[in-house]
N, C-alpha and C positions, 0 to 999 in steps of 0.2 A: 514820327510818333507814331504810338498804338494804344489805344483806349479802347476798355470793354467796360458799359453800365448794365447793369441786372438787377429787373424787376420780377417778384415773381415772377421766375421761369423764364421769363423772355428778356432776349441782349440787344443794345445797340450796340456797334462798334465802329470804330473811327478808325480813317489810315491817312497817314502822309507819310510816304518814306518807303525804307525799306524794309521796317518791324514785320513783325505776324501775328495773325491770331488765329488761334487751333482750336478747334472742339473736337475732344478726344471723347472715346466710350470704350464700351465693351468690345471688342473686335475690330475696330476703324477708328479713324483719325480723318479730319477733313479740314483744308487750308481756307478759313475763312475770308480772310484778307487776301487782295492780290499784291504783290512786290510793286514798289514804284521806282524800278528801273527800266534805262533803257533794254535790258535783255530782257525781262520777262514782257516789256512792249511790245517786241519784234515777235517774242515767240506768242504773244496773244494775238496781233495782227497777224500774224504766219509770214514775215518778212523774213524770216529762218523757220528752217525744220527743226531745228536742234540747237541746244548751247554753244555744241563742238564748231557751228556755222558762224558765232560769233565773234569779234576781238574781246579780249578776255577786259579790256577796257569797257567793254557793255554792261558789265555785271556790277559796276564799281559808280556807274554813272545816274544818280540820283536823280527823278525828274521832279520832286517834291521836295521841300524839307524845310522846315521849321527854324526859323530864323537867317534863311537867307534869301529868303524872296517875300515880295509883298502880297501877291493874289496867290493864294495857298486856293484849292478847291480841294479840299477833305473826301472820300469816299468813305461814304456810310454803309454800313451791314445791318440788318437786324435778322433774328430768327428766335428759335427756344432751344434751353437746354434742360435736360433731366436732371433729377438729385444724382443720376449715375454716372451724368459726364461731366468734363471738366473744361474749363477756358484755359488756355495759357497765352500767355500775349508776352515776347517777346522778339530783343532786338536782334540783328543780324550777326550781331558775335555771337550769340549762342546755335541761332538756325544754319549760317553758312556751314562750317566745321560739323556739326551734327546729324543735321537733316530731320524733316518731321519726322521722320520714322525712327531715326535715334530718340528723337523727345518723345515720342507715343512708346519706343520700347521700355522708355527710363519709367515712365508713368505709369505703364501697364501693370506695372508689379507693386503697386502699393496702393491704400483705400483711399480713394479720393476723398473721404470725409473725415480723413486723421491731418489736420491740420500739421502736424511737427512732419508727418512722413511726406507732405507734400513740400513741407521747408527744406526737408533734407535733400528730397527731389532736385528743386532749384539750384541750391549749391554745391548739388554733382551736378549737375549740368554745365556750371561755370566751371568747374574744375577739370570736367572731361574735355569743354572746348577749349582752353587753353592748356593740356594735355593733347592737342593735336595739333596746337599752333598756331589758336586762335590770339590776333595782338587787338582786335578793336573792341571798344566797349561790348561790354556784357550785362544781360539786364530780361530778365525772365520772373513774373509773377504768374498765378493761377488761380483759379477762383472756382469750386464747386457747384454745381450746378444749381443745388440749392441748400445752404449754408444752412438755415435754420432749421429745414429737418434734419440735415446732417446731426446738429446738436442737440436733436430731441432721441436721434436714436433712429430715424425709422427705416426700417429694414431694406428700401429700395438703396441705402447709398450703399450695404455691405457689397465688397467686392469677392 
């Protein structure tokens, strides 16, 4: 489970499992949340130097999952998001095949304040992941940095 709450330009994200929260802006992307897989844990703790050093099963071994254990320890992240930035929440069925850079590139060509364009990219991401052979479930959602200002036509939302 990955979730984001935004109020007045500040966000709180919560993570359990292997979904992702990304923040996209002009010329950058940042992975906000950390995957809770055995592979990600080994990389963070420097038990292994690269993904190539781990068994293939480590990427699919989830350390926490909603519905599979009683004692969950969600990880919370907080920060700010500007009107010309975008928060993207997606499950591993999207990021595993498309990657963070691919997600950034697909959203990078649309107006972050145009809900229709954003919806189109979310659908395109799922189709693209399918075309790359993804078979897992696919969920992706995005949120403009300041929806109220974008609805009023604030110039900072222009891309």
